[in-house]
N, C-alpha and C positions, 0 to 999 in steps of 0.2 A: 504493500500500500504506500509506504513512504517513497518507493521508487517512482510510482505513478505520480505522486505529488511533485517530486523533483522534476520529472519530465514536463509536467504542466507548467512549473515555474520557469523552466528553461524556454519553453515555447513562448510564454508571456514576455520573457526578457528579449527574445528575438523580435516579437511584434513591437515591443516598446522601443527597441533600438530603431526600427524602421520608422515608427511614428515620430520619434524625436528628430529625424532628418526631414520630416515634413512639417507643415504648419500645426502647431499645438493649440489646444483649447482647454479651458479649466475643467470642463466636465469629463473629457477623456482622460486627462491627467488624474483626476480624482478616481475614476473607475479603475485605472491601472493600479493605483496605490492601494485601494480597498481590496482588489482581487489578490494582489501579491501578499498583503497582510493576512488574508484568509488562508492562502496556501501555506505560508510560513507557519501559521498557527497549527494547521493540520499536520505538517511535518513534525513540529515539536511535540504535538500530542501523540502522534504515532510512535515517535522515538521513545517518549516517556512510557507509553504502554508496553513497549517491547522490553523494558527493564523493570517491569512489575513482577515481584517475586513473592510467593506465599510459601512459608516454611511450616511444616506440620511436625510438632514435637516441642517439648519444653524441658528436656532433661539437660544433662551436662554437655553433651555434644551439641545440642541445639543452642545452648547458651553461648558456647564458643563461636559457633557459626554466626550467630546474631551479632556478637561483638565485632567479628571480622567484616561482616556486611556493613555495619555502621562505620567502620574505619575506611570503607571503600564506597562511600556514598556517590562518588563520581560515576560509578558503574551501576550501582543499585539505587535507582531513583525512587522507587516505591517498594515498601516492604511490609508484610503482615506476618505475624506469628499466630498459629492456631493450635489448640490442644484440647483434650477432653476437659481440662480444668483451666479456664481462662485466667484465673488468678495467677497461675504459674507463668503464663505469658506476660502478664502485667509486671510480675516481679523481675523478669528478664529486662523488660524495657526500663524499669526504674534503675536497675543496676547499670545499664548502659548509659543512661542520662546522668547518673551519679558520677560517672567517670569523665563527664564533660562532652560526650557526643550528643549532637543536637538533632539527629535524624528523627523525623516524624514516623514512628512505627505503630501500625495498627495491630490490634489483637482481636481474636475471635475464639468462640467455643465450637468444637466439632468432635464428634465421635468417629474416629477413622475406621472403625469396624463397619460403619453404615454408609454405603455408597450414596444413598439419597441425600444424607446430610452433607457429604463431601460435594456432591453435584450442586446443591443449593449454595454452598459457600463459594465454590469455584465460579459459578454463574454470576454471582453477585460481585465478587472482587475482580474477576477476569484476569488472573495472572498469566503471564507468558510462560513462567516456569514454576513448577511445584517442587520444592525440596522436601523429600520425605525423610525425616529423622525420627519417625515414630517406631513402632515395634515391627520386626520382620514379618509377623503374622499379618500385618496390614498392607503389605506391598501391593497385593493384587487388587484390593478394594480401591486403593488410591490410583493405581494405574487405570482401572475401569472408569473412575470419575474423570481422570485426565482425558481419556479418549472421548467420553461423552461431552466434555466441555471445551475441547480443543486446546488443552494445556500440555506443554512439554513437561518432562519428568526427570528427576534425579534422585538417587538414593545412595546409601552407604553400605547396605547389607542385603543379601539376597533373601528371597521368600523362604519361610519354613512354616508348615502347618502347626497350628496351636496344639493339636493332640498327638503330635509325633515329633520327637527330637531328631529331625532329619532336614538337611538343607541342600539344595542344588539349584542350578540356574535354569533347569528345563522349564519350570513353570513360567518364568518371566521371558525366556527366549521364545516361548510359544506366542508371545504378543508381537513379535517382530513385524509380521505382515500387516497387522491391524494398525500399528503405528506408522508403517510406510504408507499405507493407503490413506491415512489421515494427514500425512505430511508433517508428522510430529516426531520429535527426538526424545528417546528415553535413554538416559545414561545410568548404568548399573554399577554399584560398588565403588563409589567415589569417596571413601574414607582414607585410612592409611593402609590397612590390610584387611579386606581388599581396598584397592585404590592406588595409593602411592606405590605399593609393591608392584602393581601392574605397569605404572608409569615408569618406574625404575627399569623394569624388564624391557619395555618398549624402547626406552632411551638407549639401553645397552645394545639392543638389536640394531638400532639405527646408526649408532656412532662407533661401537667398539667390537662388534662381532660380525663375521660372515656367517657363522653357524653357532648357535647356542645348543649345548648338549646336556648340561646339568644346572638345575636351579634349586637353591635352598633359600627359602625366606625365613629370616631369623628375627624373632621378636622377644626382647628382654625388657622387663620392668624391674629395675634395680632400686625402686623407691621403697620408702617405709612410711606408712600412714599411721603407725602407732596404734593400730586396732588389732585385737586378737584375730579377727577374721572379717574381711570385707572384700567385696568385688569392686573393680574399677569402672564397670559400667553395669547396666541393668542386671541384678543378680539372677533373675530368672533366665535371661538369655545367656549370660556368662556360664552358669552352671550346666545348662543344657548342652552348651557347646563343648565344654571340657569333659563331660562324662560320656560323650559319644565315642564310638569306636574310631580309631585312627585310620587314615587313608592316604596313600601316596601313589605316585605314578612311576612305573618303570617299564621300559621296553614295550610300550603300547598297551600295558595292562594296569588296572587299578588294583592295588594290594591292600587288603584290610587288616588292621591289627586290633588287639584289645586296647581299651582306653589307656593312654599314657604308657603303653608297654615298652616302646622303644625310646631310649633317652641316652644322651651323652653330653659331656661338658663342651661348651662352645665359648670362645673368648669374644667379649664385646668391648668396643673401644671405650676407654676411660672407665670401664667397669671391671673387666677381668673375666675369668672363666665362671660360667654359671651352668648348672645342670639344665639341659633343654630337652623338651619332650615333643616327640612327633605327634602331630594332630592332623585331623582333616580340616582344611580351610578352602572356602569356595573359589578363591582366585586361581587355584591350581587347575580347576576344571576349564576355565576360559583360556588360561595361558598356554596349556599344552595343545589346545585346539588352534589357537592363533599362531603358535610357533611350533610347528610339527617336528622340527629337528630336535626338540628337547626330548631326551631319552629318560631322564629321571627328574622328578619335581617333588619337593617335600616342603613341609611347613613345620617350623620349630618354635616353641614358646617356653619361657622359663616359669617355674613355680618354686616357691620356697618350701622347705620341709614342713613348716607349721601350717601353711595353706593346704598342702596335700593331706596332712593329718586331719584337719578339720573337715576337708572335703570327703575323706574316707568315712568319717563318723556320720556326716550328713547322709551319705548314700546308705550306710549300714542301718540307720534308724528309719529309713524310708522318707526322709524329708526332701529328697531330690525327685520324688515321683511327680509325674505331670498328669496323672489320671485323677478324676474326681473321687472323693470319699465323702460319705455322709457323716455328719457330726452334729450332736445335740448340744446346743449352746444356750445360755441364759440370754434373755432379751435385754438390750441395752437400756431401755426405759423402764423395765420391770424385771429385775433379777430373779424374782420368785417364779417367773414363767420361763419356759424354754421353747425352742423351736429347732426343728431338724433342718440343717443347711448343708449344702454341698460346698466343699472347699478343695482346692488343689494344693497339696502339701508344699510344693515349691513356691507357689504364689504366696502362701502364708509365711514361708521363710523369708521371702523378699520383704514382707511388711515389717519384720522384726530386725533385719540386718541393717547396718549403717547405710545411709543414703550415699551413693557414689558422689553426688553433687556436694556433699558436706565434707569430703575428705581433703580438699585442697589446702586449707589453711596450715595444717601441720604436716603436710606431705613433704618428705625430703628425698633427695636423690634424683634419678633421671631414668628415662626410657632410652632404648637403643633398638631401632628397627631398620632392617635393610635386606638386600638381596646379594647373595653370594652366587656368582655365575661362572661356569666353565664352558669353554668352547674353542672355536678356531677363528683366527684373524690372519689373513694373508698366508694361510697354510700352516701357521704355527699355533700351538696350544696357548691359551690365555686364560687367566683368572681375573675376575673383576668383582669388587665389593663396593657397593654404593649404599650409604646409610645416613640416618639422621639420629642425633641424640637430642632429647628434649627434657629440659629441667622442669620438674613439678612446681618448684617455687616461682620460676619465671612465668610459667603458664598461669599460676594463681594470681600473681601480681597484675597481670594484664587483663584476665577475664574472670577471676574468682573461681576457676575450675582447675582440676589437676591435669597432669600431663597426658594421661590416656584420653581424656575428653578432648584436649587440645589437639592431639595428633589426628583425631578423626574429624573434628569440627572445621579445622583450617582447610583441609583438602575439599570438604564439601562446598565451602565458599568458593574456592578456586575453580572447582568444576563448574559451578554456576556462573562464575565470571567468564570462563572459557565459552560457555554457551551464549551469554549475553553479548559478548564481543564478536560472535559469529565464527569463532575459531573451532568450536566443537559443535557442529550443527549439521545433522543429516537425518532424514526420516528413517525410522526404524528403531530397534532396540540394540544397544551397543554396550560393550564393556570398555573401560577407560583406555585399554591398550589399543583399541580400534582407532584412536585419534592421535594426532601429532603430539608427542610428549614434550617438545621443546618449550612452547610457551608456558605450559604447566610447571615444568622444572624451573623456569625463570621465576615464576611467581612464588614457588616454595621458598626460594632464597629471600624474596621481598617480604613475604607474609609471616615469617617466624619459624619456618622449618628448614633451615639451611642443610644442604646435603654435602657429603664428602665422598671421595673416590679413592680406592686403593687398587693398584694394578699389579698383576702378576706376583701376588703373595701366595706362598704355599697354603693350600686349602687344608684346614685341620679337620673338617667334617668328614667322618667316615662314610663310605658307601654302604 
């Protein structure tokens, strides 16, 4: 639409030029002036609407993303935060304004489980892009609403059903043709891992390898939040992920392991060696598809002994269960009476564990996340390690959140920026490595997640 307006303005400029060479009159001059002002106004309005973003979610990651959006108001001209509890959105806005940012941020209430509610909100606000930072269970309802209302889509984690601890991209990839036919872009997995891990891999393939053969994504949180047990993001999602069976790719096959069965010490920059556990992680699925020369792909994450001990107890006593159980409980307004209710043990556990959003103030240490890649360049073997270290305290001072939220929220904002600038924009459903990694990598250095490279260092990770 903006292109049409610009063409119309150019046509008027040509007419006006010819008119100026002839005899002028006040009425024609006035008509030209009014017509050009109207076209200019339409171009500005169209450009403004193209930068209208709606973010769903009000947790730690959403808080960081909102701060970074407010810091880049030249790109994000209009912004709304929506969540099931509007007061949480309002709290984020207050925190942003308390830091001196003046962006006018709107808030709204929406249940992301309900497509009709989402459609009503999207139709009313008419965002060009919806940033989904809600729960993975809600990916498909939000994608359905985007299709119905003509909105583009971005998320940080792939879909998983609420009643099964299992995640893969097939459910969202199935939307590819529908987004293509609608002329809409859907960007999947734009956090850190998945997200930056895919960007790192794409950058390595573009600049440093002719052929990549081995990929190890390594994720270490060497921080200390001074809690006996806490998770760094939504406890329900975190515990479901960790207690699943491991999965890795080797020589064209997916190999399943028992949960946390395979582990080894891996050395992380500025941290040292930490015991790291092989897990299933969704970006492996898209990376081996997009880079078929990869013969082995694995994901590793660190856990402390105390964390694993508590996790073992949680599993043994049944608190990691995701099925419903019936429980007889006293009524809140009349304890002498009881009612039979259904609860999910893991959801109940989430309610009593520390809120990940409240961990930042006393969090010490740093995270280190990167990709260790092996392959060939100019016929010679090469190793490449690209990584970021993020300080929990630096993240807290900037956004009030800890480093794990920061490393996910910043890339979500950058992905949205890539879309709004037209750098990552094509109809269909895509993973981040399907786009040019260079502008994203440039923004990582600008927006608070600087990256570092190590070439041809001996690879310590065992095959």
